[in-house]
ChimeraX commands (.cxc) that place a marker at each C-alpha (Angstrom):
marker #1 position -38.16,98.32,-39.63 radius 0.5
marker #1 position -38.07,97.47,-43.30 radius 0.5
marker #1 position -34.85,95.78,-44.36 radius 0.5
marker #1 position -34.31,98.03,-47.37 radius 0.5
marker #1 position -34.68,101.15,-45.22 radius 0.5
marker #1 position -32.27,99.86,-42.61 radius 0.5
marker #1 position -29.60,98.92,-45.14 radius 0.5
marker #1 position -29.99,102.20,-46.98 radius 0.5
marker #1 position -29.75,104.39,-43.89 radius 0.5
marker #1 position -27.33,102.54,-41.60 radius 0.5
marker #1 position -24.56,104.74,-42.96 radius 0.5
marker #1 position -26.12,107.64,-41.06 radius 0.5
marker #1 position -24.91,107.72,-37.46 radius 0.5
marker #1 position -28.14,109.22,-36.08 radius 0.5
marker #1 position -30.32,106.65,-37.80 radius 0.5
marker #1 position -28.04,103.81,-36.68 radius 0.5
marker #1 position -28.34,104.98,-33.06 radius 0.5
marker #1 position -32.15,105.17,-33.34 radius 0.5
marker #1 position -32.30,101.73,-34.95 radius 0.5
marker #1 position -30.18,100.31,-32.13 radius 0.5
marker #1 position -32.52,101.85,-29.56 radius 0.5
marker #1 position -35.50,100.37,-31.41 radius 0.5
marker #1 position -34.10,96.87,-30.85 radius 0.5
marker #1 position -34.95,97.32,-27.14 radius 0.5
marker #1 position -31.98,95.16,-26.22 radius 0.5
marker #1 position -30.23,96.92,-23.34 radius 0.5
marker #1 position -27.48,94.29,-22.91 radius 0.5
marker #1 position -26.61,94.59,-26.60 radius 0.5
marker #1 position -26.56,98.38,-26.39 radius 0.5
marker #1 position -24.27,98.25,-23.35 radius 0.5
marker #1 position -21.91,95.88,-25.17 radius 0.5
marker #1 position -21.87,98.19,-28.20 radius 0.5
marker #1 position -21.16,101.21,-26.00 radius 0.5
marker #1 position -18.38,99.42,-24.11 radius 0.5
marker #1 position -16.75,98.08,-27.27 radius 0.5
marker #1 position -16.84,101.39,-29.11 radius 0.5
marker #1 position -15.66,103.52,-26.17 radius 0.5
marker #1 position -11.90,102.70,-26.45 radius 0.5
marker #1 position -12.05,103.71,-30.12 radius 0.5
marker #1 position -13.90,106.96,-29.38 radius 0.5
marker #1 position -17.05,105.69,-31.07 radius 0.5
marker #1 position -20.58,106.49,-29.92 radius 0.5
marker #1 position -23.21,103.74,-30.10 radius 0.5
marker #1 position -24.44,105.27,-33.35 radius 0.5
marker #1 position -20.97,105.36,-34.83 radius 0.5
marker #1 position -20.34,101.77,-33.78 radius 0.5
marker #1 position -23.66,100.57,-35.25 radius 0.5
marker #1 position -22.99,102.47,-38.46 radius 0.5
marker #1 position -19.46,101.08,-38.64 radius 0.5
marker #1 position -20.63,97.54,-37.86 radius 0.5
marker #1 position -22.85,97.57,-40.96 radius 0.5
marker #1 position -20.00,98.92,-43.10 radius 0.5
marker #1 position -17.51,96.42,-41.70 radius 0.5
marker #1 position -19.91,93.55,-42.23 radius 0.5
marker #1 position -20.42,94.59,-45.85 radius 0.5
marker #1 position -16.65,94.82,-46.39 radius 0.5
marker #1 position -15.32,91.92,-44.33 radius 0.5
marker #1 position -18.02,89.28,-43.88 radius 0.5
marker #1 position -17.35,85.89,-45.40 radius 0.5
marker #1 position -19.77,83.95,-47.54 radius 0.5
marker #1 position -20.71,81.93,-44.47 radius 0.5
marker #1 position -21.42,85.14,-42.55 radius 0.5
marker #1 position -23.73,86.33,-45.32 radius 0.5
marker #1 position -25.47,82.95,-45.41 radius 0.5
marker #1 position -26.04,83.15,-41.65 radius 0.5
marker #1 position -27.52,86.63,-42.10 radius 0.5
marker #1 position -29.86,85.45,-44.84 radius 0.5
marker #1 position -30.96,82.53,-42.68 radius 0.5
marker #1 position -31.65,84.90,-39.77 radius 0.5
marker #1 position -33.65,87.18,-42.08 radius 0.5
marker #1 position -35.68,84.27,-43.42 radius 0.5
marker #1 position -36.92,83.45,-39.92 radius 0.5
marker #1 position -37.32,87.00,-38.62 radius 0.5
marker #1 position -40.59,88.83,-38.02 radius 0.5
marker #1 position -38.75,92.12,-38.44 radius 0.5
marker #1 position -35.98,91.68,-41.04 radius 0.5
marker #1 position -34.56,95.18,-40.54 radius 0.5
marker #1 position -34.04,94.69,-36.82 radius 0.5
marker #1 position -32.73,91.17,-37.36 radius 0.5
marker #1 position -30.22,92.47,-39.90 radius 0.5
marker #1 position -28.91,95.18,-37.59 radius 0.5
marker #1 position -28.71,92.82,-34.63 radius 0.5
marker #1 position -26.87,90.20,-36.69 radius 0.5
marker #1 position -24.35,92.74,-37.98 radius 0.5
marker #1 position -23.78,94.12,-34.48 radius 0.5
marker #1 position -23.29,90.67,-32.98 radius 0.5
marker #1 position -20.87,89.78,-35.80 radius 0.5
marker #1 position -18.88,92.96,-35.23 radius 0.5
marker #1 position -18.84,92.52,-31.45 radius 0.5
marker #1 position -17.51,88.97,-31.85 radius 0.5
marker #1 position -14.79,90.15,-34.21 radius 0.5
marker #1 position -13.81,93.00,-31.89 radius 0.5
marker #1 position -13.65,90.62,-28.91 radius 0.5
marker #1 position -11.14,88.52,-30.86 radius 0.5
marker #1 position -9.04,91.54,-31.99 radius 0.5
marker #1 position -5.53,92.01,-30.60 radius 0.5
marker #1 position -5.38,94.00,-27.37 radius 0.5
marker #1 position -3.05,96.60,-28.92 radius 0.5
marker #1 position -5.78,97.78,-31.28 radius 0.5
marker #1 position -6.08,97.89,-35.02 radius 0.5
marker #1 position -5.20,101.41,-35.98 radius 0.5
marker #1 position -7.91,103.18,-34.03 radius 0.5
marker #1 position -11.14,101.63,-35.25 radius 0.5
marker #1 position -13.22,98.64,-34.31 radius 0.5
marker #1 position -13.09,95.36,-36.25 radius 0.5
marker #1 position -9.71,96.24,-37.75 radius 0.5
marker #1 position -11.21,98.19,-40.66 radius 0.5
marker #1 position -11.62,101.88,-41.30 radius 0.5
marker #1 position -15.18,103.07,-40.97 radius 0.5
marker link #1:1,2 radius 0.2
marker link #1:2,3 radius 0.2
marker link #1:3,4 radius 0.2
marker link #1:4,5 radius 0.2
marker link #1:5,6 radius 0.2
marker link #1:6,7 radius 0.2
marker link #1:7,8 radius 0.2
marker link #1:8,9 radius 0.2
marker link #1:9,10 radius 0.2
marker link #1:10,11 radius 0.2
marker link #1:11,12 radius 0.2
marker link #1:12,13 radius 0.2
marker link #1:13,14 radius 0.2
marker link #1:14,15 radius 0.2
marker link #1:15,16 radius 0.2
marker link #1:16,17 radius 0.2
marker link #1:17,18 radius 0.2
marker link #1:18,19 radius 0.2
marker link #1:19,20 radius 0.2
marker link #1:20,21 radius 0.2
marker link #1:21,22 radius 0.2
marker link #1:22,23 radius 0.2
marker link #1:23,24 radius 0.2
marker link #1:24,25 radius 0.2
marker link #1:25,26 radius 0.2
marker link #1:26,27 radius 0.2
marker link #1:27,28 radius 0.2
marker link #1:28,29 radius 0.2
marker link #1:29,30 radius 0.2
marker link #1:30,31 radius 0.2
marker link #1:31,32 radius 0.2
marker link #1:32,33 radius 0.2
marker link #1:33,34 radius 0.2
marker link #1:34,35 radius 0.2
marker link #1:35,36 radius 0.2
marker link #1:36,37 radius 0.2
marker link #1:37,38 radius 0.2
marker link #1:38,39 radius 0.2
marker link #1:39,40 radius 0.2
marker link #1:40,41 radius 0.2
marker link #1:41,42 radius 0.2
marker link #1:42,43 radius 0.2
marker link #1:43,44 radius 0.2
marker link #1:44,45 radius 0.2
marker link #1:45,46 radius 0.2
marker link #1:46,47 radius 0.2
marker link #1:47,48 radius 0.2
marker link #1:48,49 radius 0.2
marker link #1:49,50 radius 0.2
marker link #1:50,51 radius 0.2
marker link #1:51,52 radius 0.2
marker link #1:52,53 radius 0.2
marker link #1:53,54 radius 0.2
marker link #1:54,55 radius 0.2
marker link #1:55,56 radius 0.2
marker link #1:56,57 radius 0.2
marker link #1:57,58 radius 0.2
marker link #1:58,59 radius 0.2
marker link #1:59,60 radius 0.2
marker link #1:60,61 radius 0.2
marker link #1:61,62 radius 0.2
marker link #1:62,63 radius 0.2
marker link #1:63,64 radius 0.2
marker link #1:64,65 radius 0.2
marker link #1:65,66 radius 0.2
marker link #1:66,67 radius 0.2
marker link #1:67,68 radius 0.2
marker link #1:68,69 radius 0.2
marker link #1:69,70 radius 0.2
marker link #1:70,71 radius 0.2
marker link #1:71,72 radius 0.2
marker link #1:72,73 radius 0.2
marker link #1:73,74 radius 0.2
marker link #1:74,75 radius 0.2
marker link #1:75,76 radius 0.2
marker link #1:76,77 radius 0.2
marker link #1:77,78 radius 0.2
marker link #1:78,79 radius 0.2
marker link #1:79,80 radius 0.2
marker link #1:80,81 radius 0.2
marker link #1:81,82 radius 0.2
marker link #1:82,83 radius 0.2
marker link #1:83,84 radius 0.2
marker link #1:84,85 radius 0.2
marker link #1:85,86 radius 0.2
marker link #1:86,87 radius 0.2
marker link #1:87,88 radius 0.2
marker link #1:88,89 radius 0.2
marker link #1:89,90 radius 0.2
marker link #1:90,91 radius 0.2
marker link #1:91,92 radius 0.2
marker link #1:92,93 radius 0.2
marker link #1:93,94 radius 0.2
marker link #1:94,95 radius 0.2
marker link #1:95,96 radius 0.2
marker link #1:96,97 radius 0.2
marker link #1:97,98 radius 0.2
marker link #1:98,99 radius 0.2
marker link #1:99,100 radius 0.2
marker link #1:100,101 radius 0.2
marker link #1:101,102 radius 0.2
marker link #1:102,103 radius 0.2
marker link #1:103,104 radius 0.2
marker link #1:104,105 radius 0.2
marker link #1:105,106 radius 0.2
marker link #1:106,107 radius 0.2
marker link #1:107,108 radius 0.2
marker link #1:108,109 radius 0.2
view
């Protein structure tokens, strides 16, 4: 996956789901599915939302970590998606148990 294509199209749920499948990381996909389920999100919706939430909420250090991951990646597009998903999953694991208004990572998608 080309990074520019991934970033441009991650806002599309169908593309986000396909990109997640292309990672061939079943444990990651299962974590995404399990985390999105309580919020009524499909894996595609969660992946799409993770990219949006990262863009809106990531700190400077988070962006630096992404750039470092991209610098060392064979496939920058896949590395970007995986990094954003892992970031979002970590944030959602730390979220209060009572939820955040009905969407993952405490931000509207």
